[in-house]
C-alpha positions in Angstrom: 15.0 -0.6 -29.5 18.4 -0.8 -27.9 20.2 0.9 -25.0 19.3 1.3 -21.5 18.8 5.1 -22.0 16.4 4.6 -25.1 14.5 1.9 -23.2 14.3 4.1 -20.1 12.8 6.9 -22.2 10.4 4.8 -23.9 8.9 3.2 -20.7 9.0 6.6 -19.0 7.0 8.1 -21.9 4.5 5.3 -22.1 3.4 5.5 -18.2 3.8 9.4 -18.1 1.2 9.4 -21.0 -0.9 6.6 -19.5 -1.2 8.0 -16.2 -1.5 11.7 -17.0 -4.5 13.8 -15.4 -7.0 14.3 -17.7 -10.4 16.6 -17.5 -12.8 14.1 -15.9 -16.4 15.2 -15.0 -17.1 13.7 -11.7 -20.4 13.6 -10.2 -21.1 16.0 -7.4 -23.3 15.1 -4.2 -23.9 18.8 -3.1 -27.5 19.5 -3.0 -28.7 15.8 -2.6 -30.9 14.9 0.1 -29.7 11.6 1.7 -32.2 9.7 4.1 -30.5 9.7 7.6 -30.5 7.3 10.3 -32.1 8.1 13.6 -30.3 8.1 16.9 -31.9 4.6 17.7 -31.0 3.1 14.2 -27.4 4.5 14.5 -27.2 2.7 18.0 -28.3 -0.3 16.5 -25.6 -0.5 14.1 -23.0 -0.5 17.1 -24.7 -2.8 19.5 -22.8 -5.9 20.4 -23.5 -8.8 18.0 -25.2 -11.9 19.5 -24.2 -15.5 19.8 -26.9 -16.4 17.1 -25.7 -13.7 14.6 -22.2 -15.2 14.9 -23.2 -18.7 14.7 -25.4 -17.7 11.4 -22.4 -16.2 9.8 -20.0 -19.2 10.5 -22.7 -21.4 9.1 -23.2 -19.3 5.9 -19.4 -20.0 5.2 -18.3 -23.0 3.0 -16.8 -25.6 5.4 -14.0 -26.7 3.3 -12.6 -23.0 1.9 -9.9 -20.8 3.0 -8.0 -22.7 5.7 -5.9 -20.5 8.0 -2.1 -20.5 8.4 -2.6 -23.5 10.9 -4.8 -25.8 8.4 -8.1 -25.1 10.4 -11.1 -24.1 8.3 -14.6 -23.1 9.0 -15.7 -26.7 9.1 -13.4 -27.5 12.1 -15.2 -24.6 13.9 -18.6 -25.7 13.0 -17.8 -29.4 14.0 -16.5 -28.4 17.3 -19.0 -25.1 17.9 -20.0 -26.3 21.2 -16.4 -26.5 22.5 -15.2 -23.3 20.6 -18.1 -20.9 20.8 -17.0 -19.2 24.0 -13.2 -18.8 22.7 -14.4 -17.8 19.5 -16.8 -15.1 20.7 -14.2 -13.7 23.0 -11.8 -13.4 20.4 -14.5 -11.6 18.2 -15.7 -9.4 21.0 -12.0 -8.5 21.9 -10.8 -7.8 18.5 -13.5 -5.1 18.0 -12.8 -3.6 21.7 -15.9 -5.0 23.4 -16.1 -7.1 26.5 -17.8 -10.4 26.6 
């Protein structure tokens, strides 16, 4: 294949065929009975998280993976938890709009 126009037509044709709509049967959810949360259960989903929950989440992470842009990884937070926990929790609470 040579020529800009010919290549353009082949590429366009390929992707037009590849992404064209097709008749796909999609499952419906009408008429299904889903379990519903009670108001108490729903309130439980938005309650403030505790220090113990945050600590458990931190400790569940691998210490040496995924350093941030500053080179600090989860191991640093674990090693200095006692000194950092208040600032760490304040950051988390502020990021979701809760007050400490």
